[in-house]
Backbone as CSV, one residue per row, in Angstrom:
resi,resn,N_x,N_y,N_z,CA_x,CA_y,CA_z,C_x,C_y,C_z
1,MET,-11.672,21.654,18.895,-12.317,20.754,17.958,-13.588,21.404,17.436
2,LYS,-13.795,21.333,16.118,-15.054,21.838,15.581,-16.183,20.933,16.036
3,ASP,-17.420,21.362,15.855,-18.543,20.656,16.453,-18.672,19.204,16.006
4,LEU,-18.502,18.930,14.712,-18.634,17.559,14.223,-17.433,17.216,13.356
5,ILE,-16.771,16.124,13.699,-15.650,15.629,12.895,-16.053,14.278,12.335
6,GLU,-15.858,14.114,11.024,-16.176,12.855,10.367,-14.897,12.242,9.799
7,ILE,-14.720,10.959,10.051,-13.499,10.245,9.668,-13.885,8.990,8.890
8,ARG,-13.172,8.765,7.792,-13.366,7.524,7.028,-12.059,6.735,7.058
9,TRP,-12.150,5.461,7.371,-11.006,4.550,7.435,-11.038,3.635,6.227
10,HIS,-9.884,3.438,5.584,-9.736,2.464,4.507,-8.676,1.460,4.930
11,GLY,-9.045,0.193,4.925,-8.103,-0.855,5.280,-8.456,-2.134,4.543
12,ARG,-7.815,-3.191,4.947,-8.125,-4.517,4.416,-8.605,-5.386,5.568
13,GLY,-9.474,-6.329,5.249,-9.988,-7.225,6.272,-8.851,-7.862,7.055
14,GLY,-8.910,-7.779,8.374,-7.891,-8.381,9.227,-6.820,-7.420,9.705
15,GLN,-6.822,-6.167,9.188,-5.800,-5.196,9.607,-6.229,-4.361,10.810
16,GLY,-7.485,-4.462,11.197,-7.929,-3.774,12.402,-8.506,-2.389,12.202
17,ALA,-8.867,-1.998,10.985,-9.459,-0.664,10.772,-10.777,-0.542,11.533
18,LYS,-11.591,-1.576,11.484,-12.863,-1.552,12.213,-12.609,-1.427,13.710
19,THR,-11.696,-2.218,14.235,-11.371,-2.172,15.660,-10.851,-0.801,16.053
20,ALA,-9.981,-0.216,15.222,-9.436,1.111,15.521,-10.546,2.157,15.547
21,SER,-11.499,2.077,14.608,-12.584,3.062,14.594,-13.442,2.923,15.852
22,LEU,-13.639,1.703,16.321,-14.426,1.502,17.541,-13.658,1.953,18.785
23,LEU,-12.347,1.716,18.812,-11.530,2.206,19.929,-11.518,3.733,19.977
24,LEU,-11.446,4.366,18.803,-11.487,5.829,18.749,-12.828,6.339,19.278
25,ALA,-13.911,5.687,18.880,-15.229,6.082,19.372,-15.297,5.973,20.893
26,ASP,-14.795,4.864,21.437,-14.798,4.685,22.895,-13.980,5.756,23.598
27,ALA,-12.797,6.035,23.075,-11.932,7.034,23.703,-12.584,8.413,23.668
28,ALA,-13.182,8.770,22.541,-13.847,10.078,22.432,-15.054,10.140,23.375
29,PHE,-15.804,9.061,23.458,-16.950,8.994,24.370,-16.504,9.224,25.810
30,ASN,-15.378,8.626,26.171,-14.872,8.748,27.538,-14.385,10.154,27.870
31,THR,-14.226,11.013,26.854,-13.868,12.409,27.112,-15.099,13.315,27.005
32,GLY,-16.287,12.699,26.966,-17.522,13.477,26.985,-18.098,13.814,25.625
33,LYS,-17.573,13.222,24.580,-18.063,13.504,23.223,-19.210,12.562,22.862
34,TYR,-20.005,12.993,21.900,-20.991,12.125,21.265,-20.278,11.420,20.124
35,ILE,-20.593,10.143,19.923,-19.793,9.377,18.969,-20.632,8.431,18.120
36,GLN,-20.044,8.079,16.974,-20.482,6.945,16.169,-19.216,6.266,15.658
37,GLY,-19.223,4.967,15.621,-18.128,4.192,15.045,-18.721,2.943,14.437
38,PHE,-18.569,2.783,13.113,-19.213,1.641,12.461,-18.472,1.272,11.180
39,PRO,-18.497,-0.018,10.839,-17.847,-0.486,9.613,-18.849,-0.591,8.468
40,GLU,-18.309,-0.700,7.268,-19.120,-1.020,6.094,-18.390,-2.135,5.356
41,TYR,-18.954,-3.291,5.392,-18.385,-4.401,4.645,-19.436,-5.481,4.514
42,GLY,-19.258,-6.302,3.523,-20.151,-7.422,3.306,-19.438,-8.696,3.702
43,PRO,-19.616,-9.742,2.913,-19.013,-11.032,3.255,-17.574,-11.156,2.762
44,GLU,-16.829,-10.050,2.771,-15.461,-10.079,2.250,-14.570,-10.997,3.071
45,ARG,-13.541,-11.437,2.458,-12.569,-12.301,3.103,-11.411,-11.456,3.644
46,MET,-10.529,-12.110,4.366,-9.321,-11.435,4.851,-8.588,-10.815,3.671
47,GLY,-8.152,-9.598,3.823,-7.397,-8.929,2.777,-8.234,-8.104,1.818
48,ALA,-9.554,-8.272,1.836,-10.415,-7.489,0.953,-10.580,-6.074,1.520
49,PRO,-10.741,-5.073,0.659,-10.915,-3.699,1.148,-12.159,-3.555,2.032
50,ILE,-12.004,-2.835,3.124,-13.140,-2.509,3.995,-13.078,-1.013,4.309
51,THR,-14.213,-0.491,4.723,-14.315,0.906,5.112,-14.967,0.965,6.486
52,ALA,-14.477,1.856,7.328,-15.086,2.083,8.637,-15.209,3.595,8.822
53,TYR,-16.059,3.991,9.746,-16.371,5.409,9.904,-16.417,5.804,11.371
54,ASN,-16.146,7.102,11.607,-16.352,7.728,12.918,-17.007,9.076,12.734
55,ARG,-17.925,9.365,13.612,-18.419,10.730,13.804,-18.183,11.056,15.268
56,ILE,-17.606,12.228,15.505,-17.305,12.661,16.871,-17.770,14.104,16.985
57,SER,-18.573,14.377,18.017,-19.192,15.691,18.124,-19.302,16.138,19.572
58,ASN,-19.432,17.453,19.752,-19.697,18.024,21.066,-21.189,18.060,21.364
59,THR,-22.011,17.816,20.355,-23.471,17.833,20.500,-24.035,16.518,19.948
60,PRO,-25.275,16.174,20.291,-25.844,14.923,19.796,-25.773,14.821,18.267
61,ILE,-25.528,13.617,17.791,-25.389,13.349,16.355,-26.723,12.806,15.838
62,THR,-27.281,13.475,14.844,-28.575,13.055,14.305,-28.456,12.437,12.914
63,ILE,-27.250,12.364,12.377,-27.012,11.779,11.060,-26.773,10.280,11.248
64,HIS,-27.395,9.476,10.394,-27.207,8.029,10.482,-27.000,7.463,9.079
65,SER,-25.843,7.753,8.520,-25.516,7.281,7.174,-24.008,7.105,7.085
66,ASN,-23.562,6.564,5.975,-22.125,6.519,5.726,-21.613,7.945,5.606
67,ILE,-20.308,8.092,5.581,-19.696,9.423,5.494,-19.167,9.612,4.081
68,TYR,-19.699,10.613,3.399,-19.334,10.851,2.001,-18.391,12.044,1.831
69,GLU,-18.343,12.929,2.821,-17.452,14.095,2.771,-16.709,14.201,4.100
70,PRO,-15.751,13.293,4.310,-15.050,13.256,5.596,-14.106,14.439,5.784
71,ASP,-13.848,14.733,7.056,-12.822,15.720,7.405,-11.446,15.065,7.332
72,TYR,-11.399,13.778,7.674,-10.137,13.045,7.703,-10.333,11.668,7.080
73,VAL,-9.283,11.191,6.425,-9.255,9.830,5.906,-8.000,9.159,6.449
74,VAL,-8.164,7.924,6.922,-7.048,7.129,7.415,-6.886,5.937,6.471
75,VAL,-5.704,5.800,5.886,-5.417,4.690,4.972,-4.461,3.743,5.690
76,VAL,-4.995,2.587,6.091,-4.233,1.628,6.883,-3.271,0.824,6.005
77,ASP,-3.568,0.714,4.715,-2.755,-0.073,3.787,-2.553,0.733,2.504
78,ASP,-1.314,1.166,2.237,-1.077,2.048,1.091,-1.298,1.375,-0.263
79,THR,-1.413,0.038,-0.304,-1.719,-0.603,-1.588,-3.141,-0.269,-2.043
80,LEU,-3.989,0.175,-1.129,-5.352,0.566,-1.495,-5.374,1.823,-2.358
81,LEU,-4.304,2.618,-2.299,-4.251,3.844,-3.099,-4.391,3.558,-4.594
82,GLN,-3.980,2.368,-5.013,-4.032,2.011,-6.424,-5.411,1.558,-6.873
83,SER,-6.280,1.136,-5.936,-7.564,0.584,-6.339,-8.788,1.288,-5.750
84,VAL,-8.592,2.121,-4.735,-9.708,2.794,-4.070,-9.472,4.302,-4.129
85,ASP,-10.510,5.060,-4.453,-10.396,6.517,-4.461,-10.525,7.020,-3.021
86,VAL,-9.424,6.960,-2.295,-9.443,7.287,-0.865,-9.710,8.764,-0.599
87,THR,-9.483,9.627,-1.575,-9.714,11.057,-1.371,-11.119,11.490,-1.785
88,SER,-11.946,10.583,-2.222,-13.304,10.919,-2.648,-14.040,11.688,-1.548
89,GLY,-14.454,12.910,-1.858,-15.216,13.726,-0.920,-14.418,14.331,0.220
90,LEU,-13.136,14.023,0.316,-12.319,14.510,1.438,-12.199,16.030,1.390
91,LYS,-12.570,16.667,2.489,-12.556,18.130,2.555,-11.126,18.659,2.492
92,PRO,-10.892,19.707,1.689,-9.528,20.239,1.556,-8.966,20.805,2.861
93,GLU,-9.824,21.223,3.785,-9.321,21.724,5.070,-9.062,20.587,6.055
94,GLY,-9.290,19.369,5.626,-9.019,18.196,6.445,-7.634,17.642,6.154
95,ALA,-7.511,16.318,6.239,-6.207,15.683,6.003,-6.407,14.201,5.722
96,ILE,-5.401,13.638,5.070,-5.331,12.200,4.865,-4.079,11.692,5.571
97,ILE,-4.205,10.553,6.241,-3.094,9.951,6.965,-2.862,8.571,6.352
98,ILE,-1.644,8.329,5.895,-1.346,7.102,5.162,-0.250,6.313,5.870
99,ASN,-0.501,5.031,6.034,0.512,4.109,6.549,1.405,3.745,5.364
100,THR,2.598,4.308,5.314,3.473,4.078,4.165,4.915,4.416,4.501
101,THR,5.812,3.889,3.680,7.220,4.296,3.724,7.577,5.058,2.451
102,LYS,6.608,5.250,1.568,6.851,5.919,0.288,7.006,7.421,0.474
103,ASP,7.722,8.039,-0.465,7.843,9.494,-0.492,6.552,10.097,-1.038
104,TYR,6.312,11.358,-0.690,5.100,12.025,-1.157,4.999,12.007,-2.685
105,LYS,6.116,12.163,-3.381,6.077,12.187,-4.855,5.542,10.873,-5.427
106,ASP,5.735,9.760,-4.702,5.204,8.472,-5.142,3.721,8.319,-4.804
107,LEU,3.275,9.023,-3.776,1.869,8.950,-3.356,0.987,9.897,-4.160
108,GLU,1.550,11.040,-4.513,0.774,12.123,-5.132,-0.087,11.688,-6.319
109,PRO,0.414,10.872,-7.248,-0.430,10.490,-8.387,-1.711,9.745,-7.988
110,HIS,-1.716,9.125,-6.823,-2.880,8.356,-6.372,-3.850,9.194,-5.539
111,LEU,-3.506,10.445,-5.274,-4.326,11.280,-4.391,-5.276,12.196,-5.157
112,LYS,-5.388,12.010,-6.449,-6.385,12.698,-7.293,-6.400,14.211,-7.086
113,ASN,-5.202,14.825,-7.061,-5.073,16.281,-6.902,-5.650,16.804,-5.587
114,TYR,-5.667,15.977,-4.559,-6.153,16.428,-3.250,-5.307,17.600,-2.779
115,SER,-5.968,18.690,-2.408,-5.246,19.923,-2.077,-4.981,20.092,-0.580
116,GLY,-5.514,19.221,0.260,-5.346,19.361,1.701,-4.046,18.758,2.211
117,SER,-3.964,18.638,3.513,-2.757,18.132,4.169,-2.645,16.613,4.032
118,VAL,-1.394,16.156,3.908,-1.098,14.730,3.813,-0.083,14.396,4.900
119,TYR,-0.410,13.365,5.683,0.462,12.894,6.752,0.833,11.444,6.473
120,CYS,2.041,11.064,6.859,2.492,9.683,6.691,3.062,9.159,8.004
121,ILE,2.965,7.842,8.145,3.515,7.159,9.301,3.862,5.735,8.870
122,ASP,4.944,5.213,9.403,5.325,3.832,9.118,4.803,2.963,10.260
123,ALA,3.538,2.564,10.135,2.901,1.763,11.185,3.507,0.372,11.283
124,ARG,4.054,-0.128,10.181,4.700,-1.448,10.226,5.922,-1.405,11.141
125,LYS,6.784,-0.432,10.934,7.998,-0.311,11.744,7.641,-0.146,13.226
126,ILE,6.683,0.715,13.494,6.291,0.981,14.880,5.721,-0.265,15.538
127,SER,4.801,-0.946,14.846,4.169,-2.107,15.484,5.154,-3.264,15.651
128,ILE,6.047,-3.456,14.709,7.032,-4.528,14.868,7.994,-4.197,16.009
129,GLU,8.406,-2.937,16.099,9.294,-2.532,17.197,8.608,-2.667,18.553
130,ALA,7.346,-2.267,18.623,6.656,-2.234,19.916,5.972,-3.552,20.274
131,LEU,5.467,-4.264,19.251,4.650,-5.448,19.510,5.267,-6.754,19.025
132,GLY,6.292,-6.642,18.165,6.912,-7.846,17.625,6.159,-8.446,16.455
133,LYS,5.013,-7.861,16.093,4.196,-8.328,14.972,3.591,-7.110,14.286
134,TYR,3.052,-7.351,13.095,2.477,-6.253,12.325,0.987,-6.092,12.622
135,PHE,0.681,-5.102,13.444,-0.690,-4.705,13.753,-0.786,-3.199,13.477
136,PRO,-1.153,-2.805,12.259,-1.117,-1.387,11.902,-2.178,-0.532,12.579
137,ASN,-3.238,-1.140,13.097,-4.341,-0.325,13.603,-3.973,0.507,14.828
138,THR,-3.133,-0.019,15.716,-2.789,0.739,16.928,-2.023,2.016,16.589
139,PRO,-0.964,1.978,15.766,-0.303,3.230,15.399,-1.206,4.180,14.592
140,MET,-2.072,3.630,13.744,-2.946,4.484,12.938,-3.982,5.175,13.813
141,LEU,-4.446,4.505,14.844,-5.364,5.109,15.799,-4.713,6.322,16.467
142,ALA,-3.480,6.159,16.920,-2.765,7.282,17.542,-2.535,8.406,16.537
143,ALA,-2.243,8.055,15.288,-1.978,9.076,14.271,-3.197,9.949,14.019
144,ILE,-4.391,9.355,13.937,-5.589,10.172,13.687,-5.905,11.057,14.892
145,VAL,-5.652,10.569,16.086,-5.877,11.407,17.272,-4.937,12.614,17.238
146,LYS,-3.671,12.381,16.902,-2.684,13.463,16.858,-3.042,14.490,15.790
147,VAL,-3.354,14.018,14.589,-3.602,14.924,13.463,-4.921,15.691,13.639
148,SER,-5.949,15.018,14.121,-7.269,15.646,14.215,-7.434,16.521,15.448
149,GLY,-6.670,16.246,16.499,-6.815,17.015,17.733,-8.120,16.727,18.460
150,ILE,-8.699,15.549,18.231,-9.964,15.179,18.866,-9.851,15.256,20.386
151,MET,-8.684,14.894,20.906,-8.427,14.964,22.342,-6.934,15.162,22.536
152,SER,-6.548,15.509,23.724,-5.129,15.706,23.999,-4.409,14.361,24.015
153,ASP,-3.111,14.399,23.757,-2.306,13.185,23.825,-2.434,12.539,25.202
154,GLU,-2.428,13.361,26.246,-2.486,12.849,27.614,-3.792,12.125,27.875
155,ASP,-4.931,12.741,27.473,-6.230,12.092,27.662,-6.297,10.788,26.877
156,PHE,-5.771,10.815,25.669,-5.794,9.628,24.815,-4.972,8.497,25.431
157,LEU,-3.750,8.806,25.867,-2.890,7.783,26.472,-3.526,7.193,27.730
158,LYS,-4.106,8.039,28.547,-4.748,7.575,29.778,-5.927,6.665,29.447
159,ASP,-6.753,7.078,28.486,-7.913,6.277,28.118,-7.501,4.940,27.513
160,MET,-6.498,4.963,26.636,-6.084,3.722,25.980,-5.456,2.754,26.970
161,GLU,-4.745,3.262,27.961,-4.175,2.373,28.963,-5.288,1.624,29.694
162,GLY,-6.338,2.349,30.068,-7.483,1.707,30.718,-8.182,0.721,29.791
163,SER,-8.329,1.104,28.540,-8.974,0.242,27.549,-8.172,-1.045,27.339
164,PHE,-6.854,-0.913,27.201,-6.007,-2.087,26.993,-6.010,-3.000,28.221
165,LYS,-6.019,-2.402,29.414,-6.058,-3.223,30.632,-7.330,-4.058,30.678
166,HIS,-8.412,-3.480,30.202,-9.682,-4.220,30.165,-9.674,-5.252,29.039
167,LYS,-9.294,-4.807,27.838,-9.326,-5.682,26.661,-8.356,-6.853,26.788
168,PHE,-7.189,-6.593,27.357,-6.150,-7.623,27.444,-5.959,-8.123,28.877
169,ALA,-7.043,-8.190,29.635,-6.955,-8.630,31.035,-6.325,-10.013,31.153
170,LYS,-6.571,-10.874,30.170,-6.011,-12.229,30.212,-4.668,-12.323,29.512
171,LYS,-4.221,-11.221,28.884,-2.902,-11.185,28.231,-2.197,-9.875,28.603
172,PRO,-1.939,-9.655,29.881,-1.371,-8.368,30.308,-0.009,-8.062,29.691
173,GLU,0.667,-9.080,29.184,1.986,-8.871,28.591,1.924,-8.025,27.315
174,VAL,0.762,-7.882,26.694,0.671,-7.093,25.454,0.320,-5.620,25.711
175,ILE,-0.028,-5.285,26.940,-0.421,-3.904,27.250,0.737,-2.942,27.021
176,ASP,1.916,-3.242,27.560,3.063,-2.342,27.418,3.429,-2.125,25.953
177,GLY,3.377,-3.176,25.149,3.698,-3.056,23.726,2.719,-2.154,22.999
178,ASN,1.433,-2.296,23.302,0.435,-1.442,22.668,0.600,0.011,23.097
179,MET,0.911,0.231,24.360,1.133,1.599,24.836,2.377,2.193,24.168
180,LYS,3.411,1.377,23.985,4.617,1.850,23.305,4.298,2.204,21.847
181,ALA,3.488,1.369,21.192,3.117,1.637,19.796,2.374,2.960,19.678
182,ILE,1.465,3.223,20.592,0.709,4.472,20.562,1.627,5.662,20.814
183,THR,2.485,5.539,21.809,3.400,6.637,22.142,4.324,6.952,20.966
184,LEU,4.879,5.921,20.338,5.750,6.135,19.173,4.987,6.784,18.021
185,ALA,3.769,6.315,17.777,2.976,6.860,16.670,2.649,8.333,16.888
186,LEU,2.339,8.715,18.115,2.063,10.129,18.402,3.280,10.995,18.053
187,GLN,4.476,10.433,18.213,5.709,11.175,17.931,6.102,11.127,16.463
188,GLU,5.769,10.033,15.783,6.341,9.804,14.454,5.438,10.150,13.270
189,VAL,4.167,10.419,13.483,3.325,10.821,12.356,3.832,12.187,11.858
190,LYS,4.039,12.292,10.555,4.669,13.502,9.987,3.850,14.060,8.824
191,LYS,3.768,15.373,8.793,3.100,16.053,7.677,4.073,16.103,6.502
192,VAL,3.639,15.605,5.341,4.505,15.616,4.160,4.001,16.600,3.098
193,LYS,2.795,17.103,3.282,2.239,18.150,2.392,1.176,18.928,3.141
């Protein structure tokens, strides 16, 4: 991992982008990294576009601002491609990860000639198969870990199992589904460009 990795999340209110960015920060912290995880939103309602951010580093982080030139962008809802410039400032040596079932040729016009890597994952299919409901944030969290290499799959799975056991202590029946969603996402995120 390079010294500082910056990630920008694009989602809609209620899809869990903020929660995923905070879970990623916790997992990275638990592997000894310095972290930041924070959302940017106002009084938006459910379904309105939101942005969240992560900074993950091997050394202390002294920057305290939004991220304007991310290494990675995670798009939790592909309908945002039509209204938000998700590739704004995205470094060409980085990557964008999109929750979609569309072919790259359908996505390309919305990526503003982005020259870097593009990854896709069907977070809807994974979450419905693993959880019985549509929660895109869990598969997208696993996808960014896989693509960015912030930590090993093994460290990530171990950390998330502990996190889920704590978070869902009163609903232990959802732990296995979330672990299945993460495991499937690590396998199914695919580079399309």
